Biopython code that builds the backbone (N, CA, C, O; Angstrom):
import numpy as np
from Bio.PDB.StructureBuilder import StructureBuilder

atoms = [
    (1, "MET", "N", (-129.923, -51.151, 23.124)),
    (1, "MET", "CA", (-128.710, -51.184, 23.901)),
    (1, "MET", "C", (-129.104, -51.146, 25.368)),
    (1, "MET", "O", (-129.908, -50.309, 25.775)),
    (2, "LEU", "N", (-128.551, -52.032, 26.150)),
    (2, "LEU", "CA", (-128.696, -51.988, 27.604)),
    (2, "LEU", "C", (-127.330, -51.695, 28.189)),
    (2, "LEU", "O", (-126.312, -52.173, 27.687)),
    (3, "ALA", "N", (-127.312, -50.914, 29.242)),
    (3, "ALA", "CA", (-126.032, -50.527, 29.829)),
    (3, "ALA", "C", (-126.104, -50.627, 31.346)),
    (3, "ALA", "O", (-127.179, -50.572, 31.944)),
    (4, "GLN", "N", (-124.950, -50.774, 31.941)),
    (4, "GLN", "CA", (-124.814, -50.732, 33.396)),
    (4, "GLN", "C", (-124.380, -49.323, 33.746)),
    (4, "GLN", "O", (-123.435, -48.800, 33.155)),
    (5, "GLU", "N", (-125.051, -48.709, 34.690)),
    (5, "GLU", "CA", (-124.671, -47.363, 35.117)),
    (5, "GLU", "C", (-124.027, -47.430, 36.489)),
    (5, "GLU", "O", (-124.432, -48.214, 37.348)),
    (6, "TYR", "N", (-123.028, -46.603, 36.677)),
    (6, "TYR", "CA", (-122.276, -46.556, 37.929)),
    (6, "TYR", "C", (-122.248, -45.125, 38.444)),
    (6, "TYR", "O", (-122.056, -44.187, 37.671)),
    (7, "GLY", "N", (-122.438, -44.958, 39.734)),
    (7, "GLY", "CA", (-122.207, -43.674, 40.381)),
    (7, "GLY", "C", (-120.732, -43.619, 40.728)),
    (7, "GLY", "O", (-120.225, -44.476, 41.451)),
    (8, "VAL", "N", (-120.047, -42.615, 40.214)),
    (8, "VAL", "CA", (-118.590, -42.523, 40.372)),
    (8, "VAL", "C", (-118.240, -41.232, 41.100)),
    (8, "VAL", "O", (-118.750, -40.162, 40.766)),
    (9, "SER", "N", (-117.373, -41.340, 42.090)),
    (9, "SER", "CA", (-116.838, -40.161, 42.785)),
    (9, "SER", "C", (-115.552, -39.749, 42.085)),
    (9, "SER", "O", (-114.673, -40.574, 41.837)),
    (10, "ILE", "N", (-115.454, -38.466, 41.772)),
    (10, "ILE", "CA", (-114.294, -37.946, 41.051)),
    (10, "ILE", "C", (-113.246, -37.470, 42.054)),
    (10, "ILE", "O", (-113.510, -36.598, 42.882)),
    (11, "GLU", "N", (-112.063, -38.055, 41.965)),
    (11, "GLU", "CA", (-110.946, -37.652, 42.812)),
    (11, "GLU", "C", (-110.246, -36.441, 42.211)),
    (11, "GLU", "O", (-109.905, -35.494, 42.919)),
    (12, "SER", "N", (-110.034, -36.480, 40.890)),
    (12, "SER", "CA", (-109.432, -35.357, 40.170)),
    (12, "SER", "C", (-109.669, -35.557, 38.681)),
    (12, "SER", "O", (-109.967, -36.664, 38.232)),
    (13, "THR", "N", (-109.534, -34.472, 37.918)),
    (13, "THR", "CA", (-109.630, -34.548, 36.466)),
    (13, "THR", "C", (-108.317, -34.099, 35.868)),
    (13, "THR", "O", (-107.595, -33.295, 36.458)),
    (14, "ILE", "N", (-108.012, -34.619, 34.697)),
    (14, "ILE", "CA", (-106.776, -34.251, 34.018)),
    (14, "ILE", "C", (-107.068, -33.228, 32.930)),
    (14, "ILE", "O", (-106.281, -32.308, 32.704)),
    (15, "LYS", "N", (-108.189, -33.391, 32.265)),
    (15, "LYS", "CA", (-108.581, -32.443, 31.221)),
    (15, "LYS", "C", (-110.089, -32.266, 31.314)),
    (15, "LYS", "O", (-110.830, -33.241, 31.439)),
    (16, "GLY", "N", (-110.525, -31.053, 31.255)),
    (16, "GLY", "CA", (-111.951, -30.802, 31.404)),
    (16, "GLY", "C", (-112.320, -30.780, 32.873)),
    (16, "GLY", "O", (-111.454, -30.838, 33.746)),
    (17, "GLY", "N", (-113.578, -30.697, 33.129)),
    (17, "GLY", "CA", (-114.049, -30.653, 34.501)),
    (17, "GLY", "C", (-115.225, -31.585, 34.670)),
    (17, "GLY", "O", (-115.840, -32.014, 33.694)),
    (18, "ALA", "N", (-115.528, -31.890, 35.897)),
    (18, "ALA", "CA", (-116.677, -32.747, 36.199)),
    (18, "ALA", "C", (-117.121, -32.446, 37.616)),
    (18, "ALA", "O", (-116.356, -31.934, 38.434)),
    (19, "ALA", "N", (-118.368, -32.772, 37.888)),
    (19, "ALA", "CA", (-118.894, -32.637, 39.246)),
    (19, "ALA", "C", (-118.187, -33.641, 40.150)),
    (19, "ALA", "O", (-117.473, -34.520, 39.668)),
    (20, "ALA", "N", (-118.383, -33.514, 41.443)),
    (20, "ALA", "CA", (-117.750, -34.425, 42.401)),
    (20, "ALA", "C", (-118.261, -35.855, 42.264)),
    (20, "ALA", "O", (-117.554, -36.807, 42.593)),
    (21, "HIS", "N", (-119.483, -36.000, 41.780)),
    (21, "HIS", "CA", (-120.095, -37.321, 41.562)),
    (21, "HIS", "C", (-120.773, -37.301, 40.196)),
    (21, "HIS", "O", (-121.520, -36.374, 39.885)),
    (22, "VAL", "N", (-120.515, -38.323, 39.382)),
    (22, "VAL", "CA", (-121.119, -38.411, 38.053)),
    (22, "VAL", "C", (-121.640, -39.832, 37.825)),
    (22, "VAL", "O", (-121.359, -40.746, 38.600)),
    (23, "ILE", "N", (-122.393, -39.989, 36.760)),
    (23, "ILE", "CA", (-122.869, -41.295, 36.322)),
    (23, "ILE", "C", (-122.023, -41.711, 35.117)),
    (23, "ILE", "O", (-121.855, -40.938, 34.173)),
    (24, "VAL", "N", (-121.492, -42.932, 35.156)),
    (24, "VAL", "CA", (-120.751, -43.505, 34.031)),
    (24, "VAL", "C", (-121.546, -44.707, 33.547)),
    (24, "VAL", "O", (-121.885, -45.593, 34.332)),
    (25, "THR", "N", (-121.842, -44.737, 32.248)),
    (25, "THR", "CA", (-122.599, -45.842, 31.670)),
    (25, "THR", "C", (-121.694, -46.683, 30.776)),
    (25, "THR", "O", (-120.923, -46.149, 29.979)),
    (26, "VAL", "N", (-121.795, -48.004, 30.916)),
    (26, "VAL", "CA", (-120.981, -48.937, 30.136)),
    (26, "VAL", "C", (-121.931, -49.902, 29.437)),
    (26, "VAL", "O", (-122.731, -50.570, 30.092)),
    (27, "ALA", "N", (-121.846, -49.979, 28.088)),
    (27, "ALA", "CA", (-122.727, -50.861, 27.321)),
    (27, "ALA", "C", (-122.524, -52.311, 27.747)),
    (27, "ALA", "O", (-121.395, -52.793, 27.842)),
    (28, "GLN", "N", (-123.638, -52.997, 28.002)),
    (28, "GLN", "CA", (-123.587, -54.375, 28.486)),
    (28, "GLN", "C", (-124.200, -55.353, 27.483)),
    (28, "GLN", "O", (-123.695, -56.463, 27.315)),
    (29, "LYS", "N", (-125.283, -54.950, 26.817)),
    (29, "LYS", "CA", (-125.976, -55.816, 25.866)),
    (29, "LYS", "C", (-126.442, -54.982, 24.680)),
    (29, "LYS", "O", (-126.614, -53.767, 24.778)),
    (30, "ARG", "N", (-126.642, -55.665, 23.559)),
    (30, "ARG", "CA", (-127.170, -54.983, 22.380)),
    (30, "ARG", "C", (-128.162, -55.898, 21.687)),
    (30, "ARG", "O", (-128.135, -57.115, 21.870)),
    (31, "ALA", "N", (-129.030, -55.306, 20.894)),
    (31, "ALA", "CA", (-129.995, -56.089, 20.121)),
    (31, "ALA", "C", (-130.350, -55.334, 18.853)),
    (31, "ALA", "O", (-130.821, -54.198, 18.912)),
    (32, "PRO", "N", (-130.126, -55.963, 17.707)),
    (32, "PRO", "CA", (-130.649, -55.354, 16.477)),
    (32, "PRO", "C", (-132.170, -55.298, 16.586)),
    (32, "PRO", "O", (-132.764, -56.100, 17.306)),
    (33, "ARG", "N", (-132.798, -54.380, 15.895)),
    (33, "ARG", "CA", (-134.255, -54.211, 15.989)),
    (33, "ARG", "C", (-134.997, -55.533, 15.880)),
    (33, "ARG", "O", (-134.793, -56.307, 14.944)),
    (34, "GLY", "N", (-135.870, -55.776, 16.867)),
    (34, "GLY", "CA", (-136.721, -56.945, 16.837)),
    (34, "GLY", "C", (-136.052, -58.255, 17.200)),
    (34, "GLY", "O", (-136.680, -59.309, 17.105)),
    (35, "GLN", "N", (-134.794, -58.216, 17.613)),
    (35, "GLN", "CA", (-134.094, -59.451, 17.963)),
    (35, "GLN", "C", (-133.786, -59.475, 19.453)),
    (35, "GLN", "O", (-133.948, -58.467, 20.140)),
    (36, "GLN", "N", (-133.341, -60.624, 19.954)),
    (36, "GLN", "CA", (-133.017, -60.763, 21.371)),
    (36, "GLN", "C", (-131.725, -60.023, 21.709)),
    (36, "GLN", "O", (-130.849, -59.829, 20.866)),
    (37, "PHE", "N", (-131.642, -59.616, 22.985)),
    (37, "PHE", "CA", (-130.424, -58.978, 23.455)),
    (37, "PHE", "C", (-129.298, -60.000, 23.549)),
    (37, "PHE", "O", (-129.513, -61.148, 23.937)),
    (38, "VAL", "N", (-128.102, -59.568, 23.190)),
    (38, "VAL", "CA", (-126.907, -60.399, 23.250)),
    (38, "VAL", "C", (-125.888, -59.674, 24.114)),
    (38, "VAL", "O", (-125.642, -58.484, 23.914)),
    (39, "ASN", "N", (-125.292, -60.378, 25.073)),
    (39, "ASN", "CA", (-124.265, -59.766, 25.916)),
    (39, "ASN", "C", (-123.039, -59.426, 25.080)),
    (39, "ASN", "O", (-122.659, -60.176, 24.181)),
    (40, "TYR", "N", (-122.432, -58.294, 25.383)),
    (40, "TYR", "CA", (-121.127, -57.992, 24.808)),
    (40, "TYR", "C", (-120.122, -58.917, 25.463)),
    (40, "TYR", "O", (-120.041, -58.976, 26.690)),
    (41, "ASP", "N", (-119.362, -59.632, 24.670)),
    (41, "ASP", "CA", (-118.341, -60.533, 25.224)),
    (41, "ASP", "C", (-117.314, -59.756, 26.035)),
    (41, "ASP", "O", (-116.761, -60.266, 27.009)),
    (42, "GLU", "N", (-117.066, -58.523, 25.624)),
    (42, "GLU", "CA", (-116.013, -57.731, 26.266)),
    (42, "GLU", "C", (-116.496, -56.929, 27.474)),
    (42, "GLU", "O", (-115.706, -56.196, 28.070)),
    (43, "PHE", "N", (-117.771, -57.049, 27.851)),
    (43, "PHE", "CA", (-118.274, -56.267, 28.979)),
    (43, "PHE", "C", (-117.515, -56.624, 30.250)),
    (43, "PHE", "O", (-117.403, -57.795, 30.612)),
    (44, "GLN", "N", (-117.004, -55.614, 30.911)),
    (44, "GLN", "CA", (-116.337, -55.768, 32.202)),
    (44, "GLN", "C", (-116.951, -54.753, 33.143)),
    (44, "GLN", "O", (-116.957, -53.557, 32.855)),
    (45, "SER", "N", (-117.465, -55.220, 34.258)),
    (45, "SER", "CA", (-118.056, -54.284, 35.206)),
    (45, "SER", "C", (-116.959, -53.567, 35.988)),
    (45, "SER", "O", (-115.854, -54.084, 36.151)),
    (46, "LEU", "N", (-117.283, -52.375, 36.466)),
    (46, "LEU", "CA", (-116.376, -51.668, 37.361)),
    (46, "LEU", "C", (-116.496, -52.306, 38.738)),
    (46, "LEU", "O", (-117.574, -52.751, 39.133)),
    (47, "VAL", "N", (-115.396, -52.347, 39.458)),
    (47, "VAL", "CA", (-115.382, -52.927, 40.798)),
    (47, "VAL", "C", (-115.693, -51.822, 41.801)),
    (47, "VAL", "O", (-115.007, -50.800, 41.840)),
    (48, "LEU", "N", (-116.718, -52.026, 42.605)),
    (48, "LEU", "CA", (-117.084, -51.028, 43.601)),
    (48, "LEU", "C", (-115.936, -50.807, 44.574)),
    (48, "LEU", "O", (-115.337, -51.761, 45.071)),
    (49, "GLY", "N", (-115.635, -49.544, 44.840)),
    (49, "GLY", "CA", (-114.573, -49.193, 45.770)),
    (49, "GLY", "C", (-113.189, -49.132, 45.151)),
    (49, "GLY", "O", (-112.244, -48.692, 45.805)),
    (50, "ALA", "N", (-113.048, -49.565, 43.905)),
    (50, "ALA", "CA", (-111.738, -49.528, 43.246)),
    (50, "ALA", "C", (-111.472, -48.134, 42.684)),
    (50, "ALA", "O", (-112.395, -47.344, 42.482)),
    (51, "ARG", "N", (-110.195, -47.847, 42.434)),
    (51, "ARG", "CA", (-109.801, -46.575, 41.815)),
    (51, "ARG", "C", (-109.480, -46.832, 40.354)),
    (51, "ARG", "O", (-108.857, -47.836, 40.009)),
    (52, "TYR", "N", (-109.911, -45.912, 39.498)),
    (52, "TYR", "CA", (-109.684, -46.022, 38.063)),
    (52, "TYR", "C", (-109.241, -44.680, 37.497)),
    (52, "TYR", "O", (-109.571, -43.623, 38.034)),
    (53, "ALA", "N", (-108.497, -44.741, 36.417)),
    (53, "ALA", "CA", (-108.301, -43.594, 35.531)),
    (53, "ALA", "C", (-109.198, -43.904, 34.336)),
    (53, "ALA", "O", (-108.986, -44.894, 33.636)),
    (54, "LEU", "N", (-110.197, -43.057, 34.105)),
    (54, "LEU", "CA", (-111.179, -43.285, 33.046)),
    (54, "LEU", "C", (-111.082, -42.184, 32.003)),
    (54, "LEU", "O", (-110.939, -41.010, 32.343)),
    (55, "PHE", "N", (-111.159, -42.562, 30.738)),
    (55, "PHE", "CA", (-111.181, -41.609, 29.640)),
    (55, "PHE", "C", (-112.612, -41.613, 29.110)),
    (55, "PHE", "O", (-113.048, -42.565, 28.463)),
    (56, "LEU", "N", (-113.332, -40.528, 29.397)),
    (56, "LEU", "CA", (-114.773, -40.482, 29.166)),
    (56, "LEU", "C", (-115.185, -39.283, 28.335)),
    (56, "LEU", "O", (-114.429, -38.328, 28.157)),
    (57, "ARG", "N", (-116.407, -39.362, 27.833)),
    (57, "ARG", "CA", (-117.025, -38.213, 27.164)),
    (57, "ARG", "C", (-118.447, -38.096, 27.693)),
    (57, "ARG", "O", (-119.086, -39.097, 28.018)),
    (58, "MET", "N", (-118.931, -36.865, 27.774)),
    (58, "MET", "CA", (-120.301, -36.668, 28.241)),
    (58, "MET", "C", (-121.257, -36.987, 27.088)),
    (58, "MET", "O", (-121.006, -36.616, 25.941)),
    (59, "LEU", "N", (-122.340, -37.669, 27.403)),
    (59, "LEU", "CA", (-123.350, -37.969, 26.396)),
    (59, "LEU", "C", (-124.087, -36.693, 26.023)),
    (59, "LEU", "O", (-124.522, -35.948, 26.901)),
    (60, "ASP", "N", (-124.231, -36.435, 24.720)),
    (60, "ASP", "CA", (-124.899, -35.221, 24.244)),
    (60, "ASP", "C", (-126.341, -35.141, 24.731)),
    (60, "ASP", "O", (-126.831, -34.057, 25.044)),
    (61, "TRP", "N", (-127.014, -36.270, 24.795)),
    (61, "TRP", "CA", (-128.438, -36.296, 25.127)),
    (61, "TRP", "C", (-128.710, -36.481, 26.621)),
    (61, "TRP", "O", (-129.867, -36.500, 27.041)),
    (62, "ALA", "N", (-127.654, -36.616, 27.423)),
    (62, "ALA", "CA", (-127.848, -36.830, 28.861)),
    (62, "ALA", "C", (-126.767, -36.079, 29.638)),
    (62, "ALA", "O", (-125.787, -36.694, 30.057)),
    (63, "PRO", "N", (-126.914, -34.778, 29.841)),
    (63, "PRO", "CA", (-125.910, -34.013, 30.576)),
    (63, "PRO", "C", (-125.628, -34.634, 31.945)),
    (63, "PRO", "O", (-126.548, -35.003, 32.675)),
    (64, "GLY", "N", (-124.356, -34.742, 32.272)),
    (64, "GLY", "CA", (-123.950, -35.322, 33.552)),
    (64, "GLY", "C", (-123.748, -36.821, 33.504)),
    (64, "GLY", "O", (-123.328, -37.418, 34.494)),
    (65, "VAL", "N", (-124.045, -37.451, 32.352)),
    (65, "VAL", "CA", (-123.819, -38.890, 32.185)),
    (65, "VAL", "C", (-122.662, -39.061, 31.203)),
    (65, "VAL", "O", (-122.646, -38.444, 30.138)),
    (66, "TYR", "N", (-121.704, -39.896, 31.566)),
    (66, "TYR", "CA", (-120.493, -40.094, 30.779)),
    (66, "TYR", "C", (-120.417, -41.527, 30.274)),
    (66, "TYR", "O", (-120.978, -42.445, 30.873)),
    (67, "SER", "N", (-119.702, -41.704, 29.145)),
    (67, "SER", "CA", (-119.472, -43.037, 28.601)),
    (67, "SER", "C", (-118.029, -43.121, 28.103)),
    (67, "SER", "O", (-117.294, -42.133, 28.088)),
    (68, "ILE", "N", (-117.656, -44.318, 27.701)),
    (68, "ILE", "CA", (-116.316, -44.575, 27.182)),
    (68, "ILE", "C", (-116.049, -43.647, 25.999)),
    (68, "ILE", "O", (-116.905, -43.478, 25.131)),
    (69, "ALA", "N", (-114.855, -43.044, 25.969)),
    (69, "ALA", "CA", (-114.508, -42.140, 24.888)),
    (69, "ALA", "C", (-113.803, -42.873, 23.749)),
    (69, "ALA", "O", (-114.022, -42.552, 22.581)),
    (70, "PHE", "N", (-112.968, -43.843, 24.071)),
    (70, "PHE", "CA", (-112.187, -44.598, 23.092)),
    (70, "PHE", "C", (-111.571, -45.780, 23.825)),
    (70, "PHE", "O", (-111.728, -45.910, 25.039)),
    (71, "GLU", "N", (-110.876, -46.636, 23.102)),
    (71, "GLU", "CA", (-110.187, -47.760, 23.728)),
    (71, "GLU", "C", (-108.685, -47.583, 23.603)),
    (71, "GLU", "O", (-108.196, -47.157, 22.556)),
    (72, "PRO", "N", (-107.957, -47.900, 24.642)),
    (72, "PRO", "CA", (-108.435, -48.268, 25.966)),
    (72, "PRO", "C", (-108.885, -47.039, 26.734)),
    (72, "PRO", "O", (-108.286, -45.970, 26.619)),
    (73, "SER", "N", (-109.935, -47.194, 27.512)),
    (73, "SER", "CA", (-110.525, -46.066, 28.227)),
    (73, "SER", "C", (-110.492, -46.236, 29.735)),
    (73, "SER", "O", (-110.898, -45.340, 30.476)),
    (74, "ARG", "N", (-110.011, -47.378, 30.187)),
    (74, "ARG", "CA", (-110.064, -47.665, 31.625)),
    (74, "ARG", "C", (-108.743, -48.283, 32.081)),
    (74, "ARG", "O", (-108.260, -49.263, 31.515)),
    (75, "PHE", "N", (-108.182, -47.677, 33.120)),
    (75, "PHE", "CA", (-106.982, -48.209, 33.766)),
    (75, "PHE", "C", (-107.286, -48.333, 35.249)),
    (75, "PHE", "O", (-107.599, -47.344, 35.911)),
    (76, "LYS", "N", (-107.195, -49.535, 35.760)),
    (76, "LYS", "CA", (-107.448, -49.760, 37.185)),
    (76, "LYS", "C", (-106.174, -49.423, 37.939)),
    (76, "LYS", "O", (-105.093, -49.903, 37.599)),
    (77, "LEU", "N", (-106.308, -48.601, 38.956)),
    (77, "LEU", "CA", (-105.161, -48.185, 39.769)),
    (77, "LEU", "C", (-105.105, -49.113, 40.979)),
    (77, "LEU", "O", (-105.757, -48.876, 41.997)),
    (78, "GLU", "N", (-104.313, -50.172, 40.844)),
    (78, "GLU", "CA", (-104.208, -51.220, 41.859)),
    (78, "GLU", "C", (-102.952, -51.003, 42.680)),
    (78, "GLU", "O", (-101.848, -51.313, 42.232)),
    (79, "GLY", "N", (-103.119, -50.474, 43.872)),
    (79, "GLY", "CA", (-101.933, -50.193, 44.689)),
    (79, "GLY", "C", (-101.064, -49.174, 43.986)),
    (79, "GLY", "O", (-101.486, -48.039, 43.764)),
    (80, "ASP", "N", (-99.854, -49.568, 43.633)),
    (80, "ASP", "CA", (-98.941, -48.638, 42.966)),
    (80, "ASP", "C", (-98.822, -48.926, 41.470)),
    (80, "ASP", "O", (-97.870, -48.469, 40.838)),
    (81, "ARG", "N", (-99.772, -49.679, 40.885)),
    (81, "ARG", "CA", (-99.721, -50.040, 39.475)),
    (81, "ARG", "C", (-100.984, -49.569, 38.745)),
    (81, "ARG", "O", (-102.089, -49.652, 39.280)),
    (82, "ALA", "N", (-100.805, -49.081, 37.533)),
    (82, "ALA", "CA", (-101.911, -48.750, 36.642)),
    (82, "ALA", "C", (-101.992, -49.887, 35.626)),
    (82, "ALA", "O", (-101.045, -50.132, 34.879)),
    (83, "VAL", "N", (-103.132, -50.577, 35.606)),
    (83, "VAL", "CA", (-103.308, -51.763, 34.765)),
    (83, "VAL", "C", (-104.464, -51.529, 33.796)),
    (83, "VAL", "O", (-105.585, -51.247, 34.221)),
    (84, "VAL", "N", (-104.195, -51.644, 32.495)),
    (84, "VAL", "CA", (-105.231, -51.428, 31.487)),
    (84, "VAL", "C", (-106.296, -52.515, 31.586)),
    (84, "VAL", "O", (-105.994, -53.681, 31.843)),
    (85, "GLN", "N", (-107.553, -52.111, 31.378)),
    (85, "GLN", "CA", (-108.685, -53.037, 31.281)),
    (85, "GLN", "C", (-109.420, -52.674, 30.006)),
    (85, "GLN", "O", (-110.037, -51.612, 29.920)),
    (86, "SER", "N", (-109.357, -53.552, 29.015)),
    (86, "SER", "CA", (-109.921, -53.233, 27.717)),
    (86, "SER", "C", (-110.302, -54.499, 26.969)),
    (86, "SER", "O", (-109.648, -55.532, 27.118)),
    (87, "PRO", "N", (-111.366, -54.426, 26.159)),
    (87, "PRO", "CA", (-111.700, -55.560, 25.302)),
    (87, "PRO", "C", (-110.742, -55.687, 24.116)),
    (87, "PRO", "O", (-110.738, -56.712, 23.435)),
    (88, "TRP", "N", (-109.945, -54.672, 23.869)),
    (88, "TRP", "CA", (-108.975, -54.690, 22.780)),
    (88, "TRP", "C", (-107.891, -55.701, 23.125)),
    (88, "TRP", "O", (-107.191, -55.547, 24.126)),
    (89, "ASN", "N", (-107.751, -56.722, 22.310)),
    (89, "ASN", "CA", (-106.833, -57.827, 22.598)),
    (89, "ASN", "C", (-105.381, -57.408, 22.781)),
    (89, "ASN", "O", (-104.650, -58.042, 23.542)),
    (90, "GLU", "N", (-104.961, -56.370, 22.108)),
    (90, "GLU", "CA", (-103.558, -55.962, 22.173)),
    (90, "GLU", "C", (-103.290, -54.846, 23.178)),
    (90, "GLU", "O", (-102.184, -54.306, 23.214)),
    (91, "ALA", "N", (-104.267, -54.496, 23.982)),
    (91, "ALA", "CA", (-104.108, -53.381, 24.920)),
    (91, "ALA", "C", (-102.924, -53.597, 25.862)),
    (91, "ALA", "O", (-102.143, -52.673, 26.091)),
    (92, "LEU", "N", (-102.784, -54.798, 26.406)),
    (92, "LEU", "CA", (-101.667, -55.060, 27.326)),
    (92, "LEU", "C", (-100.312, -54.977, 26.640)),
    (92, "LEU", "O", (-99.311, -54.658, 27.282)),
    (93, "THR", "N", (-100.269, -55.264, 25.334)),
    (93, "THR", "CA", (-99.017, -55.157, 24.583)),
    (93, "THR", "C", (-98.579, -53.703, 24.490)),
    (93, "THR", "O", (-97.408, -53.383, 24.690)),
    (94, "TYR", "N", (-99.529, -52.828, 24.186)),
    (94, "TYR", "CA", (-99.215, -51.410, 24.006)),
    (94, "TYR", "C", (-99.247, -50.606, 25.302)),
    (94, "TYR", "O", (-98.638, -49.540, 25.396)),
    (95, "PHE", "N", (-99.956, -51.119, 26.293)),
    (95, "PHE", "CA", (-100.091, -50.413, 27.568)),
    (95, "PHE", "C", (-99.798, -51.377, 28.716)),
    (95, "PHE", "O", (-100.706, -51.765, 29.451)),
    (96, "PRO", "N", (-98.524, -51.765, 28.869)),
    (96, "PRO", "CA", (-98.201, -52.683, 29.973)),
    (96, "PRO", "C", (-98.406, -51.986, 31.323)),
    (96, "PRO", "O", (-98.366, -50.759, 31.413)),
    (97, "ALA", "N", (-98.625, -52.784, 32.359)),
    (97, "ALA", "CA", (-98.777, -52.226, 33.712)),
    (97, "ALA", "C", (-97.542, -51.402, 34.035)),
    (97, "ALA", "O", (-96.422, -51.762, 33.671)),
    (98, "ARG", "N", (-97.763, -50.292, 34.721)),
    (98, "ARG", "CA", (-96.648, -49.423, 35.119)),
    (98, "ARG", "C", (-96.998, -48.724, 36.407)),
    (98, "ARG", "O", (-98.161, -48.719, 36.810)),
    (99, "PRO", "N", (-96.019, -48.131, 37.065)),
    (99, "PRO", "CA", (-96.316, -47.428, 38.319)),
    (99, "PRO", "C", (-97.381, -46.344, 38.102)),
    (99, "PRO", "O", (-97.337, -45.606, 37.119)),
    (100, "THR", "N", (-98.321, -46.263, 39.019)),
    (100, "THR", "CA", (-99.427, -45.316, 38.905)),
    (100, "THR", "C", (-98.929, -43.888, 38.727)),
    (100, "THR", "O", (-99.435, -43.163, 37.871)),
    (101, "ALA", "N", (-97.954, -43.476, 39.516)),
    (101, "ALA", "CA", (-97.453, -42.097, 39.429)),
    (101, "ALA", "C", (-96.888, -41.810, 38.037)),
    (101, "ALA", "O", (-97.136, -40.740, 37.482)),
    (102, "ASP", "N", (-96.134, -42.749, 37.466)),
    (102, "ASP", "CA", (-95.576, -42.566, 36.119)),
    (102, "ASP", "C", (-96.689, -42.496, 35.077)),
    (102, "ASP", "O", (-96.649, -41.664, 34.171)),
    (103, "PHE", "N", (-97.682, -43.376, 35.211)),
    (103, "PHE", "CA", (-98.809, -43.392, 34.277)),
    (103, "PHE", "C", (-99.545, -42.054, 34.304)),
    (103, "PHE", "O", (-99.790, -41.461, 33.254)),
    (104, "LEU", "N", (-99.895, -41.579, 35.491)),
    (104, "LEU", "CA", (-100.639, -40.320, 35.599)),
    (104, "LEU", "C", (-99.820, -39.137, 35.099)),
    (104, "LEU", "O", (-100.369, -38.222, 34.486)),
    (105, "GLN", "N", (-98.526, -39.145, 35.350)),
    (105, "GLN", "CA", (-97.660, -38.074, 34.849)),
    (105, "GLN", "C", (-97.641, -38.081, 33.322)),
    (105, "GLN", "O", (-97.704, -37.019, 32.703)),
    (106, "ALA", "N", (-97.554, -39.267, 32.704)),
    (106, "ALA", "CA", (-97.542, -39.370, 31.245)),
    (106, "ALA", "C", (-98.877, -38.907, 30.653)),
    (106, "ALA", "O", (-98.898, -38.240, 29.619)),
    (107, "VAL", "N", (-99.980, -39.255, 31.298)),
    (107, "VAL", "CA", (-101.295, -38.834, 30.802)),
    (107, "VAL", "C", (-101.436, -37.317, 30.927)),
    (107, "VAL", "O", (-101.917, -36.662, 30.002)),
    (108, "ARG", "N", (-101.024, -36.761, 32.051)),
    (108, "ARG", "CA", (-101.091, -35.288, 32.210)),
    (108, "ARG", "C", (-100.245, -34.577, 31.158)),
    (108, "ARG", "O", (-100.668, -33.564, 30.600)),
    (109, "ALA", "N", (-99.051, -35.104, 30.886)),
    (109, "ALA", "CA", (-98.186, -34.495, 29.882)),
    (109, "ALA", "C", (-98.830, -34.568, 28.503)),
    (109, "ALA", "O", (-98.808, -33.587, 27.759)),
    (110, "ALA", "N", (-99.401, -35.713, 28.156)),
    (110, "ALA", "CA", (-100.050, -35.874, 26.850)),
    (110, "ALA", "C", (-101.270, -34.953, 26.737)),
    (110, "ALA", "O", (-101.516, -34.386, 25.672)),
    (111, "ALA", "N", (-102.022, -34.800, 27.807)),
    (111, "ALA", "CA", (-103.223, -33.964, 27.783)),
    (111, "ALA", "C", (-102.898, -32.479, 27.674)),
    (111, "ALA", "O", (-103.729, -31.689, 27.228)),
    (112, "SER", "N", (-101.688, -32.100, 28.081)),
    (112, "SER", "CA", (-101.320, -30.685, 28.047)),
    (112, "SER", "C", (-100.761, -30.241, 26.695)),
    (112, "SER", "O", (-100.567, -29.047, 26.465)),
    (113, "VAL", "N", (-100.506, -31.184, 25.813)),
    (113, "VAL", "CA", (-99.975, -30.845, 24.483)),
    (113, "VAL", "C", (-101.089, -30.221, 23.664)),
    (113, "VAL", "O", (-102.201, -30.745, 23.604)),
    (114, "THR", "N", (-100.779, -29.084, 23.026)),
    (114, "THR", "CA", (-101.774, -28.430, 22.174)),
    (114, "THR", "C", (-101.490, -28.760, 20.719)),
    (114, "THR", "O", (-100.335, -28.883, 20.310)),
    (115, "ALA", "N", (-102.547, -28.900, 19.951)),
    (115, "ALA", "CA", (-102.409, -29.218, 18.520)),
    (115, "ALA", "C", (-101.803, -28.013, 17.810)),
    (115, "ALA", "O", (-102.051, -26.868, 18.188)),
    (116, "PRO", "N", (-101.004, -28.283, 16.775)),
    (116, "PRO", "CA", (-100.371, -27.176, 16.031)),
    (116, "PRO", "C", (-101.374, -26.348, 15.266)),
    (116, "PRO", "O", (-100.998, -25.386, 14.596)),
]
sb = StructureBuilder()
sb.init_structure("model")
sb.init_model(0)
sb.init_chain("A")
sb.init_seg("    ")
for serial, (resi, resn, name, xyz) in enumerate(atoms, 1):
    if name == "N":
        sb.init_residue(resn, " ", resi, " ")
    sb.init_atom(name, np.array(xyz, "f"), 0.0, 1.0, " ", f" {name:<3s}", serial, name[0])
structure = sb.get_structure()
C-alpha cells in the first residue's frame, strides 16, 4: 500500500482530541504481493489551504497519524457549503451539499448521542 500523507492543522474537534497539527494518510495505490502497484480509482488528494470536516481514526501502529474512519469521511467546507467528497457513488444522494453551520451542528448533535 502506498499512501499520500498530509500535514493538517486542526481548527477544532467534535469528538475526541487531537494535537494542533497531525498527519493524515490517504491510500493512493495498492499492490497484491509481488505485483505492480495500481492506483485507486477513487483516490482524491486534499487541496492545500482548503478547510475540511474529516472523520478519522488514529492508526494503532503509528501514534499521531490518522486515516479515514469510514465513508463518507471527508466534507470540504467551501465558503458557506459543506460538500461531501467520497468514492462512494451514492454519497451525494445521501449527503447533499448544505450550509456549513447546519452540517457542523448536525454532526455535533449526532456525536453527542450516547448509546443505550
